TIGU-897620 format. One line per 10 residues: number of its first residue (from 1); their letters; for each residue x, y, z of C-alpha. Coordinates in steps of 0.05 Angstrom, whole numbers. Layout:
BEGIN
NUM	A	X Y Z ~ ...
***
This chain:
BEGIN
1	MASIAVGKKE	-16 -1226 -838 ~ 8 -1169 -891 ~ 20 -1180 -957 ~ 72 -1147 -1002 ~ 76 -1153 -1084 ~ 142 -1165 -1113 ~ 134 -1166 -1184 ~ 77 -1221 -1197 ~ 93 -1263 -1140 ~ 63 -1252 -1065
11	VTRDLDHCDI	105 -1252 -1007 ~ 75 -1261 -933 ~ 104 -1230 -870 ~ 94 -1256 -801 ~ 81 -1195 -753 ~ 101 -1249 -691 ~ 167 -1272 -719 ~ 238 -1249 -742 ~ 209 -1261 -824 ~ 278 -1267 -875
21	PYYVSEFVER	239 -1276 -939 ~ 189 -1210 -914 ~ 261 -1169 -906 ~ 299 -1204 -966 ~ 231 -1191 -1019 ~ 229 -1124 -986 ~ 308 -1105 -989 ~ 300 -1129 -1066 ~ 242 -1084 -1081 ~ 275 -1028 -1057
31	ELGNDYDSLG	347 -1036 -1089 ~ 312 -1055 -1153 ~ 244 -1053 -1162 ~ 209 -1059 -1229 ~ 261 -1020 -1273 ~ 299 -1084 -1307 ~ 352 -1042 -1330 ~ 377 -1033 -1255 ~ 398 -1100 -1253 ~ 475 -1083 -1272
41	KLDSLIEKLS	472 -1059 -1206 ~ 470 -1145 -1177 ~ 544 -1136 -1181 ~ 562 -1090 -1140 ~ 505 -1098 -1087 ~ 527 -1168 -1078 ~ 594 -1147 -1068 ~ 571 -1104 -1018 ~ 527 -1154 -985 ~ 589 -1207 -984
51	ENKKHLEEQV	627 -1143 -947 ~ 572 -1136 -889 ~ 578 -1220 -883 ~ 651 -1221 -871 ~ 647 -1163 -823 ~ 591 -1196 -790 ~ 625 -1258 -779 ~ 689 -1235 -756 ~ 655 -1202 -696 ~ 622 -1260 -683
61	LTVSSEVPKR	676 -1302 -686 ~ 716 -1243 -640 ~ 652 -1242 -589 ~ 659 -1323 -584 ~ 726 -1333 -576 ~ 723 -1281 -515 ~ 669 -1284 -476 ~ 692 -1366 -458 ~ 760 -1329 -427 ~ 715 -1274 -384
71	IQNALKNAED	680 -1328 -363 ~ 738 -1386 -342 ~ 776 -1312 -311 ~ 716 -1308 -265 ~ 701 -1381 -247 ~ 773 -1381 -231 ~ 773 -1323 -191 ~ 714 -1345 -161 ~ 752 -1412 -133 ~ 805 -1377 -108
81	SKKSLSQLLE	757 -1331 -68 ~ 728 -1397 -44 ~ 806 -1414 -20 ~ 819 -1363 13 ~ 756 -1356 50 ~ 770 -1431 72 ~ 844 -1417 92 ~ 810 -1353 137 ~ 760 -1392 159 ~ 805 -1444 183
91	EETALSESIN	857 -1385 217 ~ 796 -1354 254 ~ 780 -1422 287 ~ 846 -1434 312 ~ 858 -1358 334 ~ 790 -1368 377 ~ 803 -1436 409 ~ 873 -1405 425 ~ 834 -1337 460 ~ 797 -1382 499
101	RHLLEAEPWM	842 -1420 519 ~ 889 -1361 537 ~ 825 -1322 574 ~ 817 -1388 616 ~ 888 -1391 637 ~ 887 -1318 659 ~ 820 -1318 692 ~ 856 -1329 763 ~ 906 -1276 751 ~ 850 -1224 729
111	EDLDVLIGQV	808 -1233 787 ~ 883 -1224 828 ~ 895 -1162 794 ~ 818 -1127 803 ~ 833 -1145 876 ~ 900 -1101 864 ~ 874 -1048 822 ~ 819 -1024 876 ~ 875 -1030 923 ~ 907 -976 889
121	EEIERHLAYL	852 -932 867 ~ 833 -935 943 ~ 898 -912 955 ~ 900 -867 909 ~ 830 -837 928 ~ 859 -836 1004 ~ 925 -795 966 ~ 882 -751 933 ~ 841 -735 997 ~ 898 -718 1031
131	QWISRIEELS	930 -683 983 ~ 860 -634 983 ~ 871 -634 1064 ~ 942 -616 1059 ~ 925 -561 1002 ~ 869 -524 1047 ~ 923 -531 1109 ~ 981 -501 1071 ~ 927 -442 1043 ~ 907 -436 1118
141	DSIQQYLMTN	983 -430 1146 ~ 987 -382 1088 ~ 934 -336 1120 ~ 960 -352 1183 ~ 1034 -318 1152 ~ 996 -262 1123 ~ 951 -234 1189 ~ 1027 -251 1232 ~ 1062 -201 1188 ~ 996 -158 1175
151	NVPEAASTLA	1000 -178 1104 ~ 921 -164 1092 ~ 912 -165 1029 ~ 956 -225 1008 ~ 907 -270 1054 ~ 849 -235 1035 ~ 865 -269 957 ~ 890 -335 994 ~ 825 -339 1025 ~ 782 -322 959
161	FMAELDIKLQ	830 -383 925 ~ 804 -427 974 ~ 730 -399 976 ~ 741 -423 896 ~ 766 -493 910 ~ 707 -498 953 ~ 661 -491 896 ~ 691 -538 853 ~ 678 -590 909 ~ 609 -581 927
171	DSSCSHLLAF	594 -627 866 ~ 632 -686 915 ~ 610 -737 952 ~ 654 -717 1003 ~ 615 -696 1062 ~ 667 -698 1112 ~ 724 -659 1067 ~ 664 -615 1055 ~ 657 -596 1121 ~ 733 -587 1134
181	VRSTVKFWHK	742 -538 1075 ~ 675 -500 1094 ~ 684 -488 1165 ~ 763 -472 1149 ~ 737 -420 1098 ~ 693 -398 1161 ~ 741 -388 1199 ~ 786 -348 1162 ~ 729 -301 1136 ~ 700 -282 1202
191	ILKDKLTSDF	765 -261 1225 ~ 789 -230 1159 ~ 718 -191 1155 ~ 717 -174 1232 ~ 781 -136 1223 ~ 769 -105 1152 ~ 694 -86 1176 ~ 738 -55 1240 ~ 781 -13 1193 ~ 732 3 1141
201	EEVLTQLRWP	681 25 1191 ~ 739 75 1222 ~ 755 101 1155 ~ 679 112 1142 ~ 671 142 1206 ~ 725 200 1192 ~ 690 209 1126 ~ 634 230 1172 ~ 584 173 1132 ~ 529 164 1126
211	FVGPPQSQAF	516 229 1106 ~ 438 240 1128 ~ 431 316 1131 ~ 429 361 1060 ~ 502 359 1009 ~ 519 425 1038 ~ 525 406 1105 ~ 568 349 1100 ~ 627 372 1135 ~ 686 320 1104
221	GLAAPANAPE	652 271 1051 ~ 666 307 993 ~ 706 360 1026 ~ 786 365 1026 ~ 818 369 1092 ~ 895 356 1100 ~ 893 285 1126 ~ 841 270 1054 ~ 885 235 1017 ~ 910 187 1065
231	VYSNLEMLFC	835 175 1081 ~ 824 166 1012 ~ 875 112 1007 ~ 850 76 1064 ~ 786 69 1035 ~ 811 44 969 ~ 856 -7 1003 ~ 803 -33 1051 ~ 751 -33 995 ~ 782 -77 949
241	QLLKLQTSDE	812 -126 1007 ~ 733 -137 1015 ~ 715 -141 949 ~ 762 -203 950 ~ 724 -237 1006 ~ 665 -232 965 ~ 664 -300 940 ~ 668 -329 1007 ~ 618 -284 1040 ~ 564 -309 984
251	LLTKPKQLPE	586 -381 1005 ~ 571 -368 1078 ~ 512 -317 1084 ~ 446 -338 1062 ~ 418 -270 1029 ~ 336 -248 1066 ~ 284 -274 1012 ~ 226 -242 1016 ~ 161 -300 1002 ~ 168 -331 940
261	KYPLPPSPPV	89 -304 930 ~ 135 -240 902 ~ 161 -247 833 ~ 228 -213 845 ~ 275 -219 798 ~ 341 -255 813 ~ 391 -205 829 ~ 463 -221 866 ~ 475 -207 932 ~ 503 -137 953
271	ILPMQIMLNP	575 -121 947 ~ 608 -136 1021 ~ 642 -70 1036 ~ 579 -34 1006 ~ 538 -81 1054 ~ 579 -49 1109 ~ 569 18 1079 ~ 499 13 1091 ~ 492 -21 1158 ~ 488 51 1192
281	LQKRFKYHFT	422 72 1142 ~ 395 5 1154 ~ 394 12 1231 ~ 356 84 1218 ~ 306 61 1179 ~ 297 -1 1218 ~ 302 43 1282 ~ 253 86 1253 ~ 205 57 1210 ~ 188 -15 1245
291	GNKQTNVLNK	164 -26 1327 ~ 128 25 1365 ~ 160 85 1342 ~ 121 143 1334 ~ 149 154 1254 ~ 126 92 1243 ~ 49 88 1223 ~ 14 56 1166 ~ -25 119 1137 ~ 41 157 1125
301	PEWYLTQVLM	82 114 1076 ~ 113 163 1048 ~ 163 183 1109 ~ 203 124 1096 ~ 200 125 1023 ~ 219 198 1021 ~ 261 182 1069 ~ 308 128 1020 ~ 304 188 970 ~ 342 230 994
311	WIGNHSKFLD	393 175 1018 ~ 395 169 960 ~ 404 234 942 ~ 450 256 991 ~ 507 204 974 ~ 501 197 903 ~ 548 243 888 ~ 604 209 929 ~ 584 143 903 ~ 604 168 840
321	DKIQPILDKA	659 211 856 ~ 700 165 907 ~ 679 99 896 ~ 652 88 831 ~ 734 94 807 ~ 758 46 854 ~ 695 -10 825 ~ 729 18 759 ~ 795 -2 776 ~ 788 -67 811
331	GSSVNAGLEF	752 -88 755 ~ 685 -102 777 ~ 621 -83 732 ~ 583 -60 795 ~ 553 8 789 ~ 569 42 857 ~ 497 86 847 ~ 456 21 831 ~ 485 -17 881 ~ 465 30 936
341	SRALVMLILE	396 46 915 ~ 382 -31 910 ~ 403 -46 978 ~ 365 11 997 ~ 306 -9 958 ~ 298 -77 988 ~ 287 -50 1051 ~ 224 -21 1016 ~ 200 -78 997 ~ 217 -108 1071
351	KLAADIPCLL	172 -52 1084 ~ 117 -55 1041 ~ 118 -133 1041 ~ 102 -128 1117 ~ 49 -66 1111 ~ 8 -83 1060 ~ -38 -139 1090 ~ -40 -96 1146 ~ -82 -44 1102 ~ -106 -81 1044
361	YDDTLFCHLV	-173 -83 1060 ~ -183 -8 1089 ~ -196 32 1009 ~ -164 98 1034 ~ -100 74 1074 ~ -88 28 1008 ~ -100 70 957 ~ -55 127 987 ~ -3 73 991 ~ -6 64 922
371	DEVLLFEREL	1 142 908 ~ 58 153 949 ~ 95 79 915 ~ 81 105 844 ~ 106 170 864 ~ 171 145 895 ~ 180 93 831 ~ 177 157 779 ~ 226 191 812 ~ 273 133 834
381	HSVHGYLSSL	274 120 755 ~ 280 185 726 ~ 316 228 781 ~ 362 170 799 ~ 369 121 743 ~ 341 59 778 ~ 334 2 722 ~ 268 -33 707 ~ 299 -99 710 ~ 323 -89 785
391	PSCMHILSEE	271 -105 841 ~ 220 -56 848 ~ 160 -33 893 ~ 113 -60 820 ~ 135 -119 839 ~ 111 -126 908 ~ 44 -103 872 ~ 38 -143 825 ~ 32 -193 876 ~ -31 -232 869
401	SCFQRWLTVE	-76 -208 937 ~ -47 -148 921 ~ -62 -134 851 ~ -129 -153 845 ~ -147 -108 901 ~ -113 -55 862 ~ -153 -63 809 ~ -216 -65 851 ~ -195 8 887 ~ -183 34 806
411	KKFALQKMDS	-238 11 785 ~ -281 42 844 ~ -250 103 846 ~ -252 118 780 ~ -329 102 779 ~ -347 149 832 ~ -299 201 793 ~ -349 192 729 ~ -408 194 777 ~ -381 264 802
421	MLSSEAAWVS	-351 296 731 ~ -420 275 699 ~ -463 308 750 ~ -424 369 756 ~ -463 431 731 ~ -404 450 677 ~ -400 376 654 ~ -424 397 585 ~ -390 461 579 ~ -315 466 552
431	QYKDITDVDE	-258 492 594 ~ -233 530 536 ~ -298 556 498 ~ -269 621 498 ~ -203 606 464 ~ -225 583 400 ~ -146 564 379 ~ -154 512 434 ~ -225 487 426 ~ -224 458 367
441	MKVPDCAETF	-257 396 384 ~ -303 430 430 ~ -294 383 482 ~ -346 378 540 ~ -309 377 611 ~ -331 316 625 ~ -302 279 573 ~ -228 312 582 ~ -235 294 651 ~ -252 219 633
451	MTLLLVITDR	-195 213 589 ~ -147 246 630 ~ -174 198 684 ~ -156 136 632 ~ -84 169 614 ~ -72 171 695 ~ -86 110 699 ~ -41 80 639 ~ 17 122 678 ~ 3 87 739
461	YKNLPTASRK	2 17 710 ~ 46 21 648 ~ 120 7 703 ~ 89 -49 722 ~ 141 -115 708 ~ 86 -166 680 ~ 49 -161 608 ~ -2 -198 640 ~ -13 -149 694 ~ -8 -89 637
471	LQFLGLQKEL	-69 -129 600 ~ -106 -141 664 ~ -105 -61 670 ~ -124 -49 601 ~ -180 -102 609 ~ -202 -45 667 ~ -187 16 620 ~ -242 -10 563 ~ -293 -31 617 ~ -292 41 643
481	VDDFRIRLTQ	-294 63 560 ~ -353 24 556 ~ -384 40 625 ~ -369 120 606 ~ -402 103 532 ~ -467 64 564 ~ -476 132 612 ~ -466 177 548 ~ -527 138 512 ~ -569 139 574
491	VMKEESRASL	-559 224 573 ~ -570 231 501 ~ -640 192 498 ~ -659 240 551 ~ -645 295 508 ~ -664 258 440 ~ -722 301 440 ~ -675 361 421 ~ -637 339 386 ~ -602 396 356
501	GFRYCAILNA	-598 424 430 ~ -532 445 468 ~ -528 384 509 ~ -532 336 461 ~ -485 365 414 ~ -442 358 480 ~ -453 285 480 ~ -431 279 412 ~ -374 323 410 ~ -352 282 478
511	VNYIATVLAD	-366 213 437 ~ -328 239 381 ~ -259 264 417 ~ -256 193 458 ~ -262 163 398 ~ -206 202 365 ~ -162 193 426 ~ -175 120 430 ~ -150 114 360 ~ -87 158 379
521	WADNVFFLQL	-69 122 427 ~ -69 52 391 ~ -16 73 352 ~ 21 86 409 ~ 92 51 420 ~ 57 25 490 ~ -10 -1 466 ~ 32 -35 414 ~ 71 -77 452 ~ 9 -91 484
531	QQAELEVRAE	-22 -116 431 ~ 28 -166 407 ~ 25 -196 486 ~ -52 -196 482 ~ -38 -231 408 ~ 11 -282 446 ~ -44 -296 504 ~ -98 -306 462 ~ -68 -344 405 ~ -41 -392 464
541	SDTMSQLQLG	-106 -399 499 ~ -154 -413 424 ~ -200 -360 447 ~ -192 -312 375 ~ -211 -345 306 ~ -146 -339 254 ~ -181 -276 213 ~ -173 -229 285 ~ -107 -262 306 ~ -78 -242 245
551	QLASMESSVF	-113 -174 241 ~ -83 -170 314 ~ -20 -189 290 ~ -12 -157 215 ~ -44 -88 262 ~ -87 -80 218 ~ -135 -65 281 ~ -125 -37 362 ~ -123 -61 429 ~ -192 -13 434
561	DDMINLLERL	-220 -35 357 ~ -281 -54 386 ~ -295 9 439 ~ -285 49 376 ~ -330 12 342 ~ -379 14 383 ~ -370 98 397 ~ -369 105 314 ~ -431 73 310 ~ -462 115 365
571	KHDMLTRQVD	-435 175 337 ~ -465 161 269 ~ -537 153 290 ~ -536 213 331 ~ -511 250 276 ~ -565 220 228 ~ -615 233 285 ~ -593 301 283 ~ -588 309 197 ~ -659 281 191
581	HVFREVKDAA	-689 323 244 ~ -660 387 204 ~ -681 359 145 ~ -749 353 168 ~ -752 426 183 ~ -726 434 105 ~ -776 391 80 ~ -827 426 113 ~ -805 499 99 ~ -803 472 16
591	KLYKKERWLS	-877 460 6 ~ -891 517 -23 ~ -829 523 -64 ~ -846 454 -88 ~ -919 481 -115 ~ -896 538 -145 ~ -913 562 -216 ~ -859 534 -259 ~ -898 525 -315 ~ -917 595 -323
601	LPSQAEQAVM	-855 639 -296 ~ -836 701 -343 ~ -772 683 -383 ~ -702 712 -362 ~ -705 757 -410 ~ -772 786 -390 ~ -740 803 -314 ~ -695 864 -308 ~ -655 826 -251 ~ -668 761 -227
611	SLSSTACPML	-686 752 -161 ~ -702 698 -105 ~ -764 657 -110 ~ -796 682 -46 ~ -826 601 -40 ~ -748 594 -27 ~ -745 642 28 ~ -765 586 74 ~ -726 533 65 ~ -661 575 44
621	QTLRDRLLQL	-673 607 119 ~ -680 544 155 ~ -616 518 123 ~ -572 580 136 ~ -597 574 204 ~ -593 509 222 ~ -520 511 194 ~ -495 564 241 ~ -525 531 291 ~ -489 466 287
631	EQQLCHSLFK	-420 500 258 ~ -410 532 336 ~ -445 478 371 ~ -407 421 339 ~ -337 407 327 ~ -319 416 257 ~ -303 334 238 ~ -371 321 262 ~ -397 388 237 ~ -368 364 163
641	IFWQMLAEKV	-403 302 172 ~ -462 331 185 ~ -474 380 132 ~ -444 337 79 ~ -499 290 91 ~ -555 346 107 ~ -522 355 32 ~ -536 287 -4 ~ -613 282 27 ~ -633 367 5
651	DLHIYQEIIM	-610 341 -58 ~ -636 284 -73 ~ -710 313 -46 ~ -704 377 -90 ~ -692 327 -156 ~ -733 282 -139 ~ -795 323 -105 ~ -791 388 -134 ~ -762 385 -197 ~ -781 320 -221
661	ANHFNEGGAA	-859 326 -203 ~ -859 389 -232 ~ -857 414 -311 ~ -817 480 -328 ~ -826 532 -384 ~ -757 573 -398 ~ -773 619 -341 ~ -784 562 -300 ~ -712 528 -308 ~ -686 594 -312
671	QLHFDMSRNL	-704 615 -248 ~ -700 546 -209 ~ -625 545 -238 ~ -616 609 -203 ~ -648 587 -141 ~ -608 531 -138 ~ -526 566 -154 ~ -535 640 -136 ~ -574 612 -66 ~ -577 545 -51
681	FPLFSHYCKR	-508 526 -60 ~ -469 592 -40 ~ -500 575 42 ~ -450 512 30 ~ -383 559 7 ~ -353 568 69 ~ -353 500 82 ~ -308 475 18 ~ -302 503 -48 ~ -344 468 -97
691	PENYFKHIKE	-409 466 -64 ~ -442 449 -127 ~ -407 387 -127 ~ -449 360 -69 ~ -504 380 -99 ~ -503 338 -169 ~ -577 313 -180 ~ -606 379 -180 ~ -538 414 -208 ~ -550 366 -277
701	ACIILNLNIG	-622 369 -270 ~ -609 437 -281 ~ -567 438 -335 ~ -612 398 -368 ~ -675 435 -365 ~ -637 503 -380 ~ -603 466 -451 ~ -625 515 -508 ~ -675 483 -560 ~ -616 464 -612
711	SALLLKDVLQ	-574 423 -557 ~ -640 404 -524 ~ -673 370 -592 ~ -594 348 -608 ~ -592 303 -549 ~ -663 272 -543 ~ -641 246 -623 ~ -578 219 -596 ~ -607 184 -528 ~ -674 165 -565
721	SASENEPLKP	-626 128 -620 ~ -591 98 -561 ~ -656 70 -529 ~ -668 43 -594 ~ -609 6 -605 ~ -598 43 -672 ~ -534 42 -707 ~ -501 111 -700 ~ -484 160 -753 ~ -417 174 -766
731	SQPSATAALN	-408 242 -735 ~ -459 224 -681 ~ -439 220 -610 ~ -457 165 -551 ~ -505 179 -505 ~ -452 181 -445 ~ -407 217 -495 ~ -460 274 -507 ~ -482 279 -437 ~ -413 287 -415
741	ELGVYKLAQR	-397 336 -458 ~ -455 373 -433 ~ -426 367 -360 ~ -474 300 -338 ~ -445 249 -295 ~ -491 233 -244 ~ -554 222 -276 ~ -578 156 -312 ~ -596 160 -388 ~ -672 156 -374
751	DVEILLSLRA	-676 209 -320 ~ -642 256 -368 ~ -702 232 -421 ~ -748 244 -365 ~ -721 312 -351 ~ -725 327 -423 ~ -792 311 -429 ~ -811 356 -359 ~ -785 417 -417 ~ -860 451 -442
761	NWPNTGK	-820 496 -489 ~ -814 440 -543 ~ -823 471 -621 ~ -876 446 -666 ~ -843 405 -708 ~ -903 377 -736 ~ -883 295 -715
***
């Protein structure tokens, strides 16, 4: 309970219930308080409360009068709905009974009616069947009448319409009707085809088709004798009429197909007039290149391949100039030249499918066949515009047994070539050694021959029809690169004792060249497409981590990355061995220089002319000779890495073993600076503009050792303050700023303090 004082009394409040006395006492306390003068407000307060009371009573009366009316209306609506529902239920019951009675009465009628409907439907089917027969007979009669009046074009058009009806009936179960239509189409097709073929062949004979000789020997073909317009008019007319028989010919003639093991792309049958034009060439091909003819020998595939290319070339102008306009006029999308080539290529494919099993295990014959086929394919596509989407010889070579044999033979001959190129006397000599502009990479003959071999292999397989086959060849190329790398490593180990020798450098140049070329190939569109194909294959087989898949997909890596990384590692190891070898020589030659009397050398003022320390000559001469030697033997990019690695080692050695191991008077510091800046650094000035930047330890040590006394004392004071963490004076720079101002960026503060302690020319300050 809570308490609130009102005057001298205390009114309690019940927190759990609506406590009216509490609210009244609170209201009075708020309105009047303890001020008795405010009692004059009571009249207005009572009047205001009376008005509020009256207003609340009116609201209560209004609500109490409206609510019963709403309830009554809702009850009335519910009663009305109940009555309507009852009435509807009664009507539904009556209607249901009526329907049931009607169904019972109509059931006998429905049974009779079902029988009648079935009979009507059967009669309609019979009628439709008879209508189809009648329609086919009408068309057949029309064709007969057209032929009697020698109206062959209309007869051909009617037959084409009949063939379309045949196609529409293919889903019908009326087998006898289908047989009737098909036999009718076949009957008239044979008659029209024989007639048109005979007339068409006669026109072709007048044109002296086919043109088996060179274009200049074609007596008529594209020439223009007196009756040429009439002959070409007949050619166009008969060609168009034969085109109309195309639909019926496709229905009746099953095209010759190669076995399913050959993955040929789907292609439509050759158009009928072109088939007729090709007949004499097909006969010639089969006559010469099948059976026991002397021209049919397994070791001469180039005979029939060259013959087909000659036929395509000899007929291309006639097809483009005379046949293509006819096709365009007839609204056909067929390209005459491609159609002609496609039909002849099918002869080649049939011949290859028959010959390959006979020579599959004879390496010489098989390899010769593949070479000739690839040459044929190249000319077919580049010269005659054959499309890659059409069936080609590459589809035959992609058949599993043939393809695996091709891979095996390719690898065998590649390995033999690698053996011969590495055993050659000129294996490590550059072909272009006497041509400076060409010989930038200083590539030995074996490396260039090897990359040419890989390039040739790429050209051989790049037109394979499927990405999976290309990836298998890519795998072969990777194997060959790895094999060649291992061979180079073996030769390198044999030459490791002479790491600066000519052959060792040649091997290093070879490794660098192969890695560079592979990196260039990785950006080639062909290999980028293979990378995408490899990504899809590996994503399906889950043989790669998500990180590797991501790198492939984002093109961060390439298909040759593994090979390039191995070659780069070998290159780095070989360069490191060369640098270590030269560095050992330099270190041995620098022993006397290390023992120089740095504490007792005369100052610069005491010498007329500064000269190189005699003890530094062996070291600098060794450096000069080795730099000149390797500049001539290594390619520019490798030599750049070499001299930078060597400079880093020499810089640290002189700094740690010579400078930090001695004390210097003023003359010793000046001599060191002269030896380095005027003799060591210029040795590398031929390779870069500011060689001193590659000897930062030496350069900055010379700066510290050669500071004048005042600057050295100030610097020593700054560094000492920084070491003892003393607060800086207003005008005193920080240790880092003081060093940077002097040009010292590489050396740490502690190193500078040590260098200052190596100076022997400090004044006596009395400390």
